[in-house]
BASE-117722 format. One record per residue: x, y, z of N, C-alpha, C in turn; residue in three letters. Coordinates in pm, whole numbers, plus 32768, in hexadecimal, padded with zeros to 4 digits. Atoms other than C-alpha are relative to their C-alpha. Example, Ala and Ser with C-alpha at 12.3 -4.5 7.8 and 13.67 -1.06 7.14 Angstrom:
80597F89800084CE7E3E830C805A80788000ala 7FAE7F897FFA85577F9682CA7FB3806D8049ser 
END
This chain:
7FEE7F8B7FA8B076ABFA962C8059803A7FA4met 7FA97FBC8053B133ACED957C80887FE48077pro 7FA47FFC7FCCB2A5ACF095C7805880848013glu 7FD77F687FBDB36DAE0496A9803E805D7F7Bpro 7FE97FB7804CB41FAE69955D7F6C80477FB0gly 80A17FDF804AB2CFAEA694C57FC3807C8035gln 80247F827FAAB25AAF7095C5803980858026glu 7FA47F757FD1B366B05996007FF6804C7F88arg 7FFF7FB4805FB35FB0A494757F4B804C8013phe 809E7FD17FFDB1BFB0D694A48032807C803Athr 7FF67F837F5EB20DB1DB95E8804C807A7F82ala 7FA07FBA802DB326B28294F07F8E80827F88ser 807B8001805DB227B29793CD7F7C806F8036ile 80977F917FBAB102B3619497806280578083ile 7FCF7F687FEEB1FCB43E952E803C807C7FB1lys 7FE67FC08076B277B4AD93DE7F7A80497FF5ala 80557FC3802EB121B4E393897FA98091804Dval 804F7F677FB4B0A4B5B494A0804E8049802Egly 7FA57F7C7FD9B1E0B69394B07FFC80517F5Eleu 804F7FB9808AB175B6E193387F8F80388004his 806B7FB07FF2B03FB73A93997FF580758035leu 7FCD7F737FA9B0B4B81794BB804280737FABleu 7FD97F77804CB179B8E693BD7FAB80247FA0val 80777FEA8052B05CB8E892F77F8C8080803Dleu 80667FAA7FB4AF8BB98E9408804780908039ile 7FD07F6D7FCAB085BA8594738000803D7F81leu 800E7F7D8061B0C1BB14931B7F64804F7FB9leu 80B07FC3802FAF2EBB4F92C67FF7805F8096phe 7FF57FB07FA8AF2EBBD0941E803380BC7FF6val 7F657F808028B06EBCD593D07FAB80427F92ser 80407FAF8066AFC2BD2D928C7F7B80358018phe 80827FAE7FEAAE57BD84930D801C8023806Bser 800D7FB97FB7AED1BE1F9435809780917FE1ser 7FB97FA0803CAFAEBF2693527FD080788016ala 80567F687FEDAF57C0A693BD7FB280417F71pro 800D7FCB806AAE7FC14492CF800480B48016glu 7FF87F6D7FFEAEB7C2CF92957F7A80387F8Dphe 80947FB88034AD7BC3B59268806080517F72glu 7FE27F7F8079ADACC4939114802280AC804Epro 7FDC7F747FDBAE62C5EF91537FA5807C8003ala 80677FA2800EAD8CC6FA919F806680A77FD2lys 7FA57F6D7FEFADEEC8649131801380508088pro 7FDA7FCA7F97AE71C93A92447FDD80C27FAEile 80147F808020AE06CAA19205800080788083val 7FDB7FA07FA1AE7ECBC092D77FE280837FE1gln 801C7F838043ADD5CCFC929D800D806A8093ala 7FF07F847F91AE36CE5893657FBF809B7FE3thr 80407FA18035AD68CF629341806F809C8029leu 7F967FC17FB7AE2AD08C935B7F9C80A17FDFval 801E7F7A7FF1AD86D1F6938F805B808C7F9Dgln 7F9F7F788066AE31D2EE92617FBB805B800Cleu 80397F578006AE3BD44A92437F9C800F7F8Casn 80817FFA803AACF9D4C19162807C80077F75ser 800B7FF58061AD56D4B190057FAF80377FA8lys 806B7FDC8075ACC5D4E78EB87FBB7F507FFAser 805180887FF7ABC7D3D88E7B804D7FB87F87pro 7FCC805E805CAC78D35F8D3F80AA7FB7802Bala 7F97803E7FD2ADDFD3358DE17FE07F998098thr 801F80667F99AD0FD2A98EF9801F7F697FBAthr 8036808B802EAC84D1918E2C80B17FA37FD1gln 7F968026802BADD2D1578D86805E7FD7808Cthr 7FAC80347FAFAEA2D1338EBF7F957F8A8057asp 805F807B7FDEAD7CD03B8F3B802F7F847F9Bgln 7FF480948041ADAACF658E12809D7FE87FF1lys 7F8A80367FEFAF0FCF718E1B801C7FAC8079ile 7FD7803B7F9AAF13CF008F907FAD7F6C7FDBala 803280758002AE13CDFE8F3980357F9E7F99gly 7FAF802F806DAEDCCD908E1080777F89804Bglu 7FB780337FBAAFF0CD508F077FE57FB58064ala 7FFC80647FAAAF5DCCA18FEA7FC77F707FE5glu 8046809D8023AE98CB948F0F80987FDF7FC8arg 7F85802F803BB00DCB8E8E7A804A7FA78093thr 7FBD80427FA3B089CB428FCD7FC47F678066ala 807680717FA7AF68CA41904A803A7FAC7F73ala 7FD980778035AFA9C9798F24808F7FBD7FE7gln 7FAC805D7FEDB0FFC9598F2F80307FA7807Aarg 8006803D7F89B0E9C90290B87FB47F937FDEhis 8056807E7FF3AFF2C7EA906480697FBC7F90glu 7FAB8070804DB0D9C7718F3780627FF5806Dala 7FA780537FB2B1D0C745902D7FEF7F8C8068glu 804D80687F88B0F2C6AD912C7FDD7F787FB2glu 8064804A8057B061C5EC8FED80A77F958014leu 7F7980178025B1ECC5918FAA80187F848095gln 7FD680457F61B22EC52491337FB37F947FF6arg 808B80757FDEB0F3C4309143802C7F8E7FBFglu 7FCA80768069B16DC38A8FF780867FA78058gln 7F8580448004B2ADC354907980097F978076gln 800680587F99B258C2DD91C37FBE7F8E7FD7gln 804380688066B152C1FA910880817F967FEBgln 7FB780328039B28CC181903E805D7FB3807Dgln 7F9C808A7FA9B383C114917A7F9A7FA7805Bglu 804A80617F9FB26AC0B192347FDF7F7F7FAAala 800580818046B21CBF9A911280897FE47FE9gln 7F9C80378019B377BF5A90D280277FCD80AAglu 7FE280567F6FB3ADBF0A925A7FB67F977FF8ala 803380887FEBB27FBE14922680417FAF7FABala 7FE78086807AB2F6BD7D90D7809E7FBF8046gln 7F8480127FA2B454BD7291D17FD47F7C802Darg 802C80467FA1B397BCD292DD7FC67F887FBFala 804380718047B2BBBBDA920480A17FB77FA9ala 7FA780418025B429BB7E915480627FB78067ala 7F9380427FA0B4D6BB35928D7F947FBE8030glu 804780867FB5B396BA7F93047FF97F6F7F9Bgln 7FF5803D8058B39BB9D691D080817F6F7FE9arg 7F9B80307FEBB501B999920780127F9A8032gln 7FE980357F6DB4DCB91793727FCA7F7C7FEBala 8042809B8021B3BCB81F92E080417FC67FAEala 7FBC807D8059B49DB79191CF806D7FE1803Aala 7F98803B7FDFB58EB76992BF7FD47F93804Fala 804580577FD0B49EB6B993A67FD17F7D7FC0thr 801980708045B410B5DC92CF806A7FC27FAFala 7F8380608020B575B5669227803E7FD8806Clys 7FB680487F7AB5D4B52793A07FB07F9C7FF1ala 806680807FDFB493B46393AE80147F6B7F9Aala 800080838059B4DCB3B3927980867FBD7FDBglu 7F80808E7FF2B644B33D92C37FF57FE78085glu 8016802A7F6CB59FB31094427FCC7F6B7F93gln 8062807A8030B4A7B22B9366807C7F887FB1ala 7FBF8030805FB5CCB1BC926880587F82806Dala 7FE0802D7FBEB68EB14E93877FD77F808051glu 8030805E7FCBB5A1B0AB94337FCE7F8B7FB2glu 80108067804FB540AFEB9311807F7FA1800Farg 7F81805C8004B6BBAF5292E37FFB7FC4807Cgln 7FCB80357F7EB6B9AF33946C7FAD7F7C7FF8gln 8058803B8002B584AE5C941980327F957FB0ala 7FD480878084B5EBAD9392C7809F7FB78072glu 7F5B80387FEDB768AD3E93A27F9C7FB68087arg 801B80487FA8B677ACBB94BD7FD07F937FBEval 800D804F8041B5D3AC0493CC805E7F9D7FB9glu 7FAA805A805AB6F6AB79931B80287FC08069gln 7FBA805A7F94B785AB16946C7FA77F788016gln 805780938010B62FAA2F94AC80317FB17FA7lys 8026806D8090B640A9BF933680837FA78029ala 7F9480377FF1B7C9A95E93A080157F898078glu 801080647F9EB783A8D994E37F837F7E8028glu 8042808B8050B668A7F9943C80457FAF7FC0ala 7FD6806E8036B73AA779935A80597FF08045lys 7F66804D7FA4B850A71794497FBE7FA38041arg 802780737F6DB741A66595317FF17FA17F8Alys 802980468065B6D0A5E693F0805D7F607FDEala 7F7980678051B83AA552935B80137F958088asp 7FB9807B7F91B88EA4C394B67FBC7F84801Eala 806E80487FCBB72BA41894E97FF07F857F73ala 7FE6804F806CB785A39393AE805C7FB87FF6lys 7F88806A7FE5B8B4A32793D87FEB7F93805Alys 7FE780897FBBB886A28195217F7C7F987FD7leu 807A80848037B71EA1CC9466807C7F857FABala 7F9680408063B852A16E936780577F8B8058glu 7FA480387FA1B936A0F5948E7F867F608044glu 806280497FBAB808A04795327FBB7F787F97glu 8044809D806AB7B49F5C93CD80737FDF800Fala 7FAA80318021B9019F2E93A680027F778085ala 800C80497FB2B90B9E9B94F97FA77F707FFAlys 8064807C8021B7D79DD694CC80157F9C7F98gln 7FF180408067B83A9D3D937D808F7FC0804Blys 7F80805D7FD0B9AB9CDE94417FB47F9F8055ala 8038804F7F80B8BC9C5195617FCE7F857F98ala 805E804F8030B7BD9B8A945180787FA07FA3glu 7F998061803FB9189AF8937180407FBA806Bglu 7FC8804A7FAEB9BD9A89949B7F917FB98059ala 806E804D7FDDB87699E895157FE17FA97F80ala 803E80768076B82C994193BD80977F957FCFlys 7F71804D8020B9D398C493B780037FB2809Barg 8002804A7F62B9A9983995457F5F7FA47FE5lys 804880777FCDB843979494EF80457F967F5Fala 7FBB8077807CB8F597069376807F7F9C8066ala 7F87804E7FE7BA16968A943B7FB07FA0806Fglu 8078804D7F9EB91795ED956B7FD97F977FA8asp 8051804C8045B870956B945D804E7F977FBEala 7F9080818017B9B094A793C680317FB5805Dlys 7FA180447F8DBA13944F95147FAF7F90800Dlys 8074804E7FFDB8D893C4953C80057F807FB3ala 7FFD8052807FB8DB9307940680527FB58019ala 7F9C806D7FFABA29927B94337FDC7FAA8081glu 804980877F99B9B291F195867FB67FBA7FE3asp 80618062801DB8B1916A94ED80297F827FC0ala 7FD7802E803BB98790ED93F5803B7F888051lys 7F9380537FBCBA6C907394F97FCA7F8C8055arg 805480787FA1B9798FBB95D97FAB7FA57F77lys 80428057805FB8A18F2394A280857F967FA9ala 7F7E80648020BA208E8C9435802B7FB48063glu 7FE3805D7FA2BA4B8E0E958C7FA47F998022ala 805880778000B91D8D6195A27FEA7FAE7F9Cglu 80128060808AB9248CD89451806E7FAC8008ala 7FD780778004BA4C8C6394B080287F848091ala 8002803F7FAFBA308BE395F87F577F857FD2ala 803A8073803BB8ED8B1A9535803E7F807FB0lys 7FCB80298076B9CF8AC3942F806E7F7E8058gln 7F9180737F90BAEB8A02956D7F6B7FD98013ala 804E80517FE8B998897996037FBC7FA57F8Bglu 804C80608089B91688E5948F808F7FAE8000ala 7F80805E8003BA7E886C946F80297FA2805Casp 7FDA80537F90BAA5880D95CC7FAF7F658007arg 807480308007B942874995A5801B7F767F7Dval 8007803880B5B99486C9943480747F818042ala 7F8C80557FD5BB0A864694D87FD37F7C804Blys 802F80767F8DBA48858395F17F9D7FBC7FACleu 80778054804CB95085079506803C7F9C7F9Clys 7F9E804C8066BA698480940280267FA48040arg 7F97807C7F7DBB2F83F995297F9F7F5C801Aglu 806680AF7FDEB9D68320959F7FDE7FCD7F6Bgln 802F80318064B97B82FC941F809A7F8A7FC7glu 7FAE8055801DBAD4827993FB80187F76805Bglu 800880A17FB0BAD2818F95457F807FA87FDDala 805E802E8026B99C812294D680077FB87F45lys 7FBE805F8083BA3380C4937A80417FAF8027ala 7F73805F7FB4BB5A800E941F7FAF7FA98055lys 7FF380787FECBA937F3694ED7FA47FA67FA5ala 80548059808DB9827EF393B580527FA77FD4leu 7FD780368043BA947EA5931280427F6A802Dala 7FBC807A7FCEBB467DBF941F7F7D7F818002glu 805D805F7FECBA0A7D2D942E7F867FC87F90leu 8021803680B7B9BC7CDA92AA80617FE37FDBleu 7F8D8030804DBB157C7E92847FF37F747FA9ala 800F808E8031BAAF7B1E92297F807FF57FA4ser 80597FFE807DB99C7BAA911B80427FF57F96glu 7FDD7FFB808DB9DD7B6E8FC37FFC80827FA2thr 7FED7FAF806EBA427C408EBC7F75804F7FC7gln 80A87FFF8059B8E37C2E8E087FA980638081tyr 80457FB17FBBB8447C8F8F5C8012809D7FF5gln 7FCF7F4C7FCDB91D7DE68F987FE380487F60gln 80197FCB8090B8D47E438E017F7180208007ala 806D7FBD7FFFB7757E428E3E7FDA80788047gln 80317F927FCEB76C7EFB8F5F800680837FD8ala 7FD67F94806EB828800A8E9F7F88800E7F68asp 8050800A8063B7547FEB8D9A7F5D80428042gln 80727FE17FEDB6297FED8E5B801080B98076phe 80037F6C7FAFB6A9814A8F328019805A7F5Agly 7FF97F868032B6F582048DE17F727FFE7FE9asp 808880078002B59081C68D777FBE8037805Dglu 803A7F9B7F94B50B82288EE2802380A87FFBval 7FA77F7D8004B5F7835C8EB07FAE806C7FA0ala 7FFE7FBE804EB59283E58D767F45803B7FD3ala 808E7FDC7FE3B408839F8DC67FEB80578068ser 802B7F707FA1B3FD84968EF38058805F7FF0tyr 7FD07F96804BB4F4857D8E617F9380257F89asp 803D7FCE8029B3CB85A88D737F988056805Casp 80597FD07FA8B2EA85D48E6A80218090804Dval 7FBC7F6F7FCFB3A286CF8F247FF480757FB5ile 802E7FC68065B3B9878C8DF57F8E80577FC9arg 80A07FD88008B24B87928DA97FB9803E8082arg 803D7F9D7F98B22788158EF1804780917FF8tyr 7F9A7FAA7FC4B33D89078F0C7FD780807F62val 80577FCC806CB28B89738D9F7FA280598001ser 80627FA47FDAB17089F48E2F80018054803Fglu 7FEE7FAA7FA5B1CD8AB08F018089806E7FD2gln 7F827FA68012B2BD8B778E527FE380537F92trp 800B7F81803AB2B68CBB8DC0807180487FA7arg 7F677FFC8017B3A08D348CA98002808D8009arg 7FA47F877FF0B47F8E618CF4800480757F42pro 7FE37FB4807FB4AF8F738BBA80917FD67FF2pro 7F6380018003B6258F108BDD80057F717FBEthr 7FFC806D803BB5D38D7C8B7F7FFC80007F6Dala 7FEA80058090B6618D328A477FFB7F477FE1arg 80078092803AB6648BB88988809180198006asn 7FC3803E7FDEB7828B0F89C5805A80118095gly 7FC480217F54B7E98B6E8B627FEA7FA37FFDmet 8011805E7FBFB8198A618C1C800D805780BFval 7FDD7FF47FA5B8058A618D917FEF7F90806Bval 800780657FAEB86889538E9E7FC98019808Cglu 80227FDE7F87B7A889678FDA7FEB7F668034val 7FE680827FCFB7D9884B90F47F637FF6807Agln 805A80127FEFB69B87FE91887FF37F62808Aile 7FE680607FBDB662876892F07F7A7FE6804Bser 80A280437FF7B5328690935D800E7FBF8073met 800980797F9AB4B885BB945E7FB77F7D7FFDleu 8031808B802EB42B8444943C7F6280427FF0pro 80A57FCC8007B2A6850E947C7FF9802D7F3Dser 7FE07FC3807BB33C85D493217FDA80817FFBgly 7FC67F9E7FD7B35B870493C9804C80627FBAasp 7F7F7FE08035B43F87DF9333802A806B8067ile 7FDF7FD67FA0B50C8869943880A680927FF9thr 7F9B7F7A8021B62289779386800F7FCC7F3Fasp 7FE980268074B67B89949225808380917FDCval 7FA37F888029B7B18A6691A2805C7FC37F76val 7FB9800180A2B87B8AAA9064808A7FD48015val 7F83803F7FDDB9B389CE9054803380477F8Eval 7FC97FDE808CB9F78A6F8ED57F8080427FBEarg 80507F6C8007B9618BC28E87801F7FDB7F3Eser 803C80088083B8C98BF68CF7805C80757FC9ser 80007F6F802AB9998D458D107F948059800Agly 805F7FB58000B85F8DE18D337FB17FEA8097asp 802880137F57B7E38E538EBF7F647FCD7FE4ala 80847FD97FF9B67E8E6E8E3E7FE07F807FD2gly 804A80B98022B64A8D1C8DAD802A7FB28061phe 800A806B7FC5B7008C588E917F7D803880D5asp 80317FC77F88B6418D168FC57F667FB07FD9gln 808680238046B4FC8CCA8ED47FFA7F5A8021ser 7FF080937FE9B5558B578EF87FFC7FC4806Cala 801180117F62B58C8B4390617F79802C803Eval 80977FC97FD6B4718C0290AA7F6D7F847FE3gln 8059807F8034B3968B048FCF80037F7F8061ala 7FE980557FBBB42489E890927FCF7FE28074val 80147FE07F71B3E48A7091FF7F798012800Barg 809380058024B2738AA291677FE27F8C8001asn 803B804E802CB252897B912B7FDC7FA5808Cval 7FF280407F78B27A890A92B8800A7F92800Cgly 7FF5809F7FD0B2338784929B7FF47FD47F87arg 800F80768076B241866A918B7FAB7F7B804File 802B80847FCAB136856B9205804E7F7C7FF2pro 7FBB8086802AB1C984699134807A7FB68048glu 7FB280177FA8B309846191F780027F858097met 800980417F9DB28083CB92FE7FD97F627FF0gln 801580918000B2178290927680757FB07FA3gln 7F3E7FF97FECB391828891FA80327FF78061leu 7FA2801F7F59B3EE828A93377FC87F988055ser 802F80787FC1B306818793BB80507F677F8Earg 7FDC8091800DB349808292B680A980267FC1glu 7F5D802A800BB4D280B1926F8047807E8049ser 7FA77F9A7FBDB550817A9396807A80627FEFpro 7F6A7FEB8016B6C3816593348005804A7F6Bser 800A7FB780A5B66A81DE91A37FE580B8803Bthr 802E7FA17FEFB5CB8302925D8070806E8058phe 7FA87FB47FD9B6DF834C9324809980197FD1asp 7FA5801D804CB7D782F3924B7FED808E7F62arg 801C7FC3807DB75483DA91237FC280808000met 806A7F907FC1B62484D391B680218025808Btyr 7FFD7FAC7F86B6A6853792FE801E80577FC5arg 7FDB7FA28065B77B8637923A7FF47FEF7F7Agln 7FEB80258083B74F864C90F3800980847F8Carg 801D7F888073B7C487168FE380037FF07F9Bthr 8040802B8089B72887588E96802080A37FCAleu 7FE67F8B8051B74C88568D887FA480427FDEarg 807E7FB6802CB65989628D37802A804E7F61phe 7FDF7F7E8095B65D8A168BA77F63800C7FEBlys 80907FC1803CB52A8B078B427FA27F9A7FA8pro 805080698076B4DF8A0D8A257FBD7FAA8043glu 8036807F7FB7B49D88E78B237F81804E8057asp 806B7FEF7F98B3A689BF8C207FC880487F9Fleu 80527FFA807EB3188A738AD87FAE80768041ala 80367FAE8002B25A8B7F8BB3802080868001phe 
END
């Protein structure tokens, strides 16, 4: 759809062209309607006068003189009339030329006015277009600024959400760590309590056994100690064999590492608990040893020991501390 400024400019051009055409038509009509003058006709006025009778010669001479005078007067009168007609024609042409010049000046003034009006309308249209362009630029700048502000707000919100998520994750990790430490401490406290109770029970049993066997000879005691050491060595090898089958070497395990773990068992051979009592310095290797013992689950050979020598089982394998090295496990 054309703009209002363009419509006004087109209307001005049409008006100017129409005005030029009107001037040309008036000029053509004025030239075509100019009066035409008929050629001058000689005017001869003859007067016949009855003269007295003269001689034929005199009469002919007088008549000839009179005729020459009449012809001379007629020619002079005709020349005067022709001069007047030429002067009138020249005046008419000059008047027509002046009228044409005035018409041309009027047409030029009209055309100039039309051109000035068209130029003014073009300038007005250009000003309107410039105003529209400035308004569009202002709106675009405002929209860009608004978009940048929204983007900044969005970025700030995302960063705040990330910080909050990181803080929540850190807090959750700390809570989980504290909970795990508390559970580990509770388990350790329970294990310590059970171990202490078992030690007290073993000490009580040992004391009772010492009192019961106070009359035994030194030789019998030495034999019993020797038997206990042999049994311990044999069952320790059994435990290492079971653990070695379940152990998976971690990437951080190196020869020379040593971890001590305490194993708690029932007379049936079921392993009830395993804890690290002395770390190797590598958490991965420590955890692999603990997991291997837990994966064993049960050592059936312990059931036979508990039946044959309950006191030996209670004293040595109710809770047993073993040392594991990567080269011992070998897997």
